[in-house]
Steps between C-alpha positions, in 0.01 A plus 500: 500500500580378846544725792876428501524603132319827568738580788803432278366725225426779746850473649657513154301817424609661828864415437473642147355828626768530765776436242356767271484755782863419601604556142318838495674602820849427369702819531709572193810721479532752215680350204469383143142432401354679801361851465523722807192624680406861419369728774140617451468668842782637713462607865759743629645419844429735784773668705470453873525814713799356682691424174427851373625654825814286475550609135520147365502468123577216265368183340345183634556202269254215513443166340131435433286241341251616238230238475343392173195717579719814536481529875801508726593194704789472746725809534851486650733795567832416335674833574379693801491875526366533855424241763447758774250759377269281290601578140562136410151409628348794314663387175372140547150629578504711179636213291221271611247744354659507152317322217651360184425361158645159577814354352448243223651177381384354171226767491351388834507703828753364746627584848834684484744624760622854432708769668341830603678809626306772685680827572443743786604860425448800725393827332695813564286720725610812314304398187 
């Protein structure tokens, strides 16, 4: 084999590997033929002192990517609860710590975008 042939073969292998990785990273939406990821570890979000003092309660809705290895990728707040006292950020930080049994397509683990809601509820001090 000539040096030029070796370079061409190496380039073809590199392109093949890149194409396979890009295919693995494709983010699928829930739908027919795709099983949803199942949580295996859930981290509760922490109240900030300021949000507790202000009496803020409610739900932060997020869109997140569950990778094919069960870890959490990008997280985006889709419905904010609190941009002032840090509850949105606390919810995102908690969501990033979650772990999942990955979603599947044709029996193989795939990357899936899902919705996650984390709720902040204050306890009644009388209890």
